[in-house]
C-alpha positions in Angstrom: 44.2 -26.6 1.2 46.9 -27.2 3.8 44.3 -27.1 6.6 42.2 -29.8 4.8 45.3 -31.9 4.2 46.2 -31.8 7.9 42.7 -32.8 8.8 42.8 -35.8 6.4 46.1 -37.0 8.0 44.5 -36.8 11.4 41.4 -38.5 10.0 43.4 -41.5 8.7 45.4 -41.8 12.0 42.3 -41.9 14.2 40.4 -44.3 12.0 42.9 -47.0 13.0 42.4 -46.4 16.7 38.6 -45.8 17.1 35.6 -47.8 16.2 33.0 -46.4 13.8 29.8 -47.1 11.9 29.6 -48.0 8.2 26.4 -47.7 6.3 26.1 -49.2 2.9 23.1 -47.7 1.1 21.6 -48.7 -2.3 18.6 -46.9 -3.8 17.4 -48.8 -6.8 15.0 -47.1 -9.3 12.3 -48.8 -11.4 14.7 -49.0 -14.5 17.5 -50.6 -12.5 19.6 -47.5 -12.2 20.3 -46.0 -8.8 22.7 -44.6 -6.2 25.2 -46.4 -4.1 26.8 -44.9 -1.1 29.2 -46.0 1.6 29.1 -43.8 4.6 31.7 -43.9 7.4 30.5 -42.2 10.6 33.4 -41.5 12.8 31.7 -39.1 15.2 33.1 -41.1 18.1 36.5 -39.8 17.1 35.5 -36.2 17.9 36.4 -36.7 21.6 39.8 -38.0 20.6 40.3 -35.1 18.3 39.5 -32.6 21.0 41.9 -34.3 23.4 44.7 -33.7 20.9 44.2 -30.0 21.2 46.9 -27.9 19.7 48.8 -30.9 18.3 47.0 -29.9 15.1 47.4 -26.3 14.0 43.9 -26.3 12.4 42.0 -26.5 15.7 39.8 -23.4 15.0 39.3 -23.8 11.3 38.5 -27.5 11.7 35.3 -26.9 13.6 33.1 -27.0 10.5 34.1 -28.7 7.3 31.5 -29.6 4.7 32.9 -30.3 1.2 32.3 -32.5 -1.8 35.3 -33.9 -3.7 34.9 -35.0 -7.3 37.0 -38.1 -8.0 37.3 -37.1 -11.7 39.2 -34.0 -10.5 41.5 -36.2 -8.5 42.1 -38.4 -11.6 43.0 -35.4 -13.6 45.4 -34.1 -10.9 47.0 -37.5 -10.3 47.1 -38.6 -14.0 50.9 -39.1 -14.0 50.9 -41.5 -11.1 47.8 -43.2 -12.3 49.4 -43.9 -15.6 52.0 -46.0 -13.8 49.3 -48.4 -12.5 48.3 -51.6 -14.4 45.8 -51.3 -17.2 43.3 -53.2 -15.0 43.7 -50.8 -12.1 43.4 -47.8 -14.4 40.2 -49.2 -15.9 38.8 -49.9 -12.4 39.4 -46.3 -11.4 38.0 -45.0 -14.7 34.8 -46.9 -14.0 34.1 -44.9 -10.9 35.4 -41.5 -12.1 31.9 -40.1 -11.3 32.4 -41.0 -7.6 31.7 -38.1 -5.2 33.2 -37.9 -1.7 31.2 -35.9 0.8 33.3 -35.0 3.9 31.5 -33.3 6.8 33.0 -32.4 10.2 31.1 -30.4 12.8 33.2 -30.3 16.0 30.6 -28.5 18.0 28.0 -31.2 17.4 30.5 -34.1 17.5 30.0 -35.2 13.9 32.6 -36.6 11.5 31.2 -38.3 8.4 32.8 -39.3 5.1 30.4 -40.5 2.4 31.4 -42.1 -0.9 28.6 -41.7 -3.4 28.3 -43.4 -6.8 25.4 -43.2 -9.3 25.0 -46.3 -11.5 23.0 -47.1 -14.6 23.1 -50.8 -13.9 23.7 -52.6 -10.7 26.4 -54.7 -12.4 28.5 -51.5 -12.2 28.8 -52.1 -8.4 30.9 -55.3 -8.7 33.7 -55.1 -6.1 32.8 -51.4 -5.5 34.3 -51.3 -2.0 37.7 -52.4 -3.2 37.6 -49.7 -5.9 36.5 -47.1 -3.4 39.5 -48.0 -1.2 41.8 -47.6 -4.2 40.2 -44.2 -4.9 40.9 -43.2 -1.3 44.5 -44.2 -1.7 44.9 -42.2 -4.9 43.3 -39.2 -3.3 45.6 -39.4 -0.3 48.6 -40.1 -2.4 49.3 -43.3 -0.4 50.2 -46.7 -1.7 47.8 -49.4 -0.4 48.5 -52.9 -1.7 46.7 -54.8 1.0 43.3 -56.2 -0.2 40.4 -54.6 1.7 38.8 -58.0 1.9 39.4 -61.6 0.9 35.9 -61.6 -0.7 34.1 -59.5 -3.2 30.4 -58.6 -3.4 28.3 -58.9 -6.5 24.8 -57.5 -6.8 22.1 -58.5 -9.3 18.6 -57.1 -9.9 16.0 -58.1 -12.5 13.0 -56.1 -11.3 11.6 -58.9 -9.2 14.6 -60.3 -7.3 17.7 -58.6 -5.8 20.7 -60.6 -4.8 23.8 -59.8 -2.7 26.3 -62.5 -3.3 29.7 -62.8 -1.5 32.4 -64.5 -3.5 35.8 -65.7 -2.1 38.7 -64.0 -3.9 41.5 -65.9 -5.6 44.6 -64.3 -4.0 48.3 -64.9 -4.3 50.3 -65.9 -1.2 51.6 -62.3 -1.0 48.1 -60.9 -1.1 47.0 -63.3 1.6 49.8 -62.3 3.8 49.2 -58.6 3.2 45.5 -59.1 4.0 46.3 -61.1 7.2 48.6 -58.3 8.4 46.1 -55.6 7.6 43.4 -57.5 9.6 45.7 -57.9 12.6 46.4 -54.1 12.6 42.7 -53.4 12.3 41.7 -55.7 15.2 41.1 -52.9 17.7 39.2 -50.9 15.1 36.9 -53.7 14.2 35.9 -54.3 17.9 32.7 -52.3 18.5 32.3 -51.1 14.9 29.0 -51.6 13.1 28.2 -52.4 9.5 24.7 -51.4 8.4 22.8 -52.0 5.2 20.0 -49.8 4.0 18.5 -50.9 0.7 15.6 -49.0 -1.0 13.6 -50.7 -3.7 11.0 -49.4 -6.1 8.5 -52.1 -5.0 7.5 -53.5 -1.7 9.5 -56.5 -0.3 7.7 -59.8 -0.3 10.4 -61.8 1.4 14.1 -62.1 2.1 16.5 -65.0 2.9 18.2 -62.8 5.6 16.8 -63.5 9.1 16.5 -60.5 11.3 16.0 -57.7 8.7 13.8 -54.8 9.6 11.5 -53.0 7.1 10.0 -49.6 6.6 6.3 -49.2 6.9 5.7 -49.5 3.2 8.2 -52.4 3.0 10.2 -50.7 0.3 13.3 -50.3 2.5 15.2 -53.0 4.3 17.6 -52.5 7.2 20.3 -54.8 8.4 22.8 -54.3 11.2 25.8 -56.5 11.9 28.9 -56.4 14.1 31.9 -55.5 11.9 34.3 -58.1 13.4 31.7 -60.8 12.9 31.1 -60.1 9.3 34.8 -59.7 8.6 35.4 -63.2 9.9 32.3 -64.6 8.2 31.3 -62.2 5.3 28.8 -64.7 3.8 26.5 -63.8 6.7 25.6 -60.8 4.4 24.8 -63.0 1.4 21.0 -63.0 0.7 18.1 -62.6 -1.7 15.2 -60.2 -1.7 12.0 -61.0 -3.5 9.8 -58.0 -4.5 6.0 -58.0 -4.9 
């Protein structure tokens, strides 16, 4: 466990220094249920890790890590500290207690991936999912993170014929605005060169979308979008769109 803890500390340090690729995946079933995942691919960090050499005592053991962490186990382990959160924050964490965190590191093949996976019964359960995932990460690492992940929140809707990804400006206090601004300034170098990808799978073929530049699978049931992280951070409404299904 100490070995994994040391790895996570290194993982958090490098993420602020190196660009990476985010992939937001949603796989919607016919009945409206599905799977959401937010994958962070930080394989580019492997070179930086190797350069650190013996600065981390886990060099040999870290070569291959492939583990799944159940968030409900973290909630049980951290129940005392979670009980000190506001009722709203506790409810937010409870709503994603079935979250799974898949961490995979393969030093030989230069792979470092962390994937947050959440199965939903209704797409309404995904409201503000990224903010909640960030809070879950903070709870897991035992770190306080009061800075908002974004100054917007994303809401999804699906009625069998139309899918909507809507970006809504948050109402934040002056303190929250200042914390977010500071967080963005600290993340400036990380955002440069980082990519944000969307990969959405639908139970029916896509007839049309309001997003210009999307790519589609051969059967048109999957839509792919790629954007520069810095660009969408500055203008998140670029990823607001509708999809009409056949």
